[in-house]
C-alpha positions as CSV (number, residue, x, y, z in Angstrom):
1,X,6.1,5.9,26.8
2,X,2.6,4.9,25.7
3,X,2.1,2.2,23.3
4,X,-0.2,2.6,20.1
5,X,0.1,-0.9,19.1
6,X,-3.5,-1.9,19.7
7,X,-4.8,1.2,17.9
8,X,-2.4,0.8,14.9
9,X,-3.4,-3.0,14.6
10,X,-7.2,-2.2,14.8
11,X,-6.9,0.6,12.2
12,X,-4.7,-1.5,10.0
13,X,-7.1,-4.4,9.9
14,X,-10.0,-2.0,9.4
15,X,-8.2,-0.7,6.4
16,X,-8.5,-4.0,4.8
17,X,-12.3,-3.9,4.6
18,X,-12.6,-1.4,1.7
19,X,-10.2,-3.9,-0.2
20,X,-12.6,-6.7,0.5
21,X,-15.6,-4.6,-0.5
22,X,-14.1,-3.4,-3.8
23,X,-12.7,-6.8,-4.6
24,X,-16.2,-8.3,-4.3
25,X,-17.6,-5.5,-6.4
26,X,-14.8,-6.2,-9.1
27,X,-15.5,-10.0,-9.1
28,X,-19.3,-9.5,-9.3
29,X,-19.0,-6.7,-11.9
30,X,-20.8,-4.5,-9.5
31,X,-20.7,-0.9,-8.9
32,X,-21.0,1.5,-6.0
33,X,-21.9,5.4,-6.5
34,X,-21.8,4.7,-10.3
35,X,-18.1,3.6,-10.1
36,X,-17.0,0.1,-11.0
37,X,-15.3,-2.1,-8.5
38,X,-12.0,-2.0,-10.4
39,X,-12.0,1.9,-10.4
40,X,-12.8,2.0,-6.7
41,X,-10.3,-0.7,-6.0
42,X,-7.6,1.2,-7.8
43,X,-8.4,4.6,-6.2
44,X,-8.4,3.0,-2.7
45,X,-5.0,1.2,-3.5
46,X,-3.4,4.5,-4.5
47,X,-4.6,6.0,-1.3
48,X,-3.1,3.2,0.8
49,X,0.2,3.4,-1.3
50,X,0.3,7.1,-0.5
51,X,-0.3,6.6,3.2
52,X,2.5,3.9,3.3
53,X,4.8,6.1,1.5
54,X,4.0,9.0,3.9
55,X,4.7,6.8,6.9
56,X,8.0,5.9,5.3
57,X,9.0,9.6,5.0
58,X,8.0,10.1,8.7
59,X,10.2,7.2,9.9
60,X,13.2,8.4,7.6
61,X,12.9,11.9,9.0
62,X,13.1,10.5,12.6
63,X,16.2,8.4,11.9
64,X,19.7,9.9,12.5
65,X,21.5,10.9,9.2
66,X,21.8,7.9,6.9
67,X,23.7,7.7,3.6
68,X,20.7,6.0,2.0
69,X,18.1,8.5,3.3
70,X,18.0,10.6,0.1
71,X,17.8,7.5,-2.0
72,X,14.9,6.1,0.0
73,X,13.0,9.4,-0.1
74,X,13.4,9.5,-3.8
75,X,12.3,5.8,-4.1
76,X,9.2,6.6,-2.1
77,X,8.4,9.6,-4.2
78,X,8.9,7.7,-7.4
79,X,6.7,4.8,-6.2
80,X,4.0,7.3,-5.2
81,X,4.2,9.1,-8.5
82,X,3.9,5.9,-10.4
83,X,0.9,4.9,-8.3
84,X,-1.0,8.0,-8.8
85,X,-0.1,8.4,-12.5
86,X,-1.4,4.8,-13.0
87,X,-4.9,6.1,-12.2
88,X,-4.8,8.3,-15.3
89,X,-4.4,5.3,-17.6
90,X,-7.4,4.2,-19.6
91,X,-6.8,0.6,-18.6
92,X,-7.7,-0.1,-15.1
93,X,-6.1,-3.5,-15.0
94,X,-2.8,-1.9,-15.9
95,X,-3.3,0.5,-13.0
96,X,-4.0,-2.3,-10.6
97,X,-0.7,-4.0,-11.8
98,X,1.3,-0.8,-11.2
99,X,-0.3,-0.3,-7.8
100,X,0.5,-3.8,-6.8
101,X,4.1,-3.3,-7.9
102,X,4.1,0.0,-5.8
103,X,2.8,-1.8,-2.8
104,X,5.4,-4.5,-2.9
105,X,8.2,-1.9,-3.6
106,X,7.2,0.0,-0.6
107,X,7.1,-3.0,1.6
108,X,10.5,-4.3,0.3
109,X,12.2,-0.7,0.8
110,X,10.6,-0.7,4.3
111,X,11.7,-4.2,5.4
112,X,15.1,-4.1,3.7
113,X,16.3,-0.5,4.2
114,X,14.6,0.7,7.3
115,X,15.6,-2.1,9.8
116,X,16.9,0.5,12.2
117,X,13.5,2.1,12.5
118,X,11.8,-1.3,12.5
119,X,13.9,-2.5,15.5
120,X,12.2,0.0,17.8
121,X,8.8,-1.5,16.8
122,X,9.3,-5.2,16.0
123,X,5.5,-5.8,15.5
124,X,5.5,-3.4,12.6
125,X,7.3,-5.4,10.1
126,X,5.2,-8.5,10.7
127,X,2.0,-6.5,10.7
128,X,3.1,-4.9,7.4
129,X,4.0,-8.2,5.9
130,X,0.6,-9.7,6.7
131,X,-1.3,-6.6,5.4
132,X,0.9,-6.5,2.3
133,X,0.3,-10.2,1.6
134,X,-3.5,-9.9,1.9
135,X,-3.8,-6.8,-0.2
136,X,-1.5,-8.3,-2.8
137,X,-3.7,-11.4,-3.1
138,X,-6.7,-9.1,-3.5
139,X,-4.9,-7.2,-6.3
140,X,-4.4,-10.5,-8.0
141,X,-8.1,-11.5,-7.5
142,X,-9.2,-8.3,-9.0
143,X,-6.8,-8.9,-12.1
144,X,-7.7,-12.6,-12.4
145,X,-11.0,-12.3,-14.4
146,X,-9.3,-10.0,-16.9
147,X,-6.3,-12.2,-17.8
């Protein structure tokens, strides 16, 4: 079976660059396409939370029947719903906090409850931990000037 590890790692690392760019815009009060850095950061964060939730669904579907499967699907949905609903708030800083919590929740559920799926791809958990750590720090950096 062919390994996609190099492609997955490369794309995951490239996915950090929009966070870096929007964090910079946020810290410098800059804008891009007439949108503030905080707004762009929140939008991209919601996209990433959605992507991670989708990969969780895909991995759950591939697992043999699990008594926790329905709970995990619901947890993933609730997290995604919270993330996208946060974008409707008039306070972008609150959106960033909710998106950060969503990101951490998805990582925790993935690392804690999907061990069976993670055993087939041991690099996935460490890659996910590293990326979640970096993006969490960027969420905090975006929030720092506001608090």
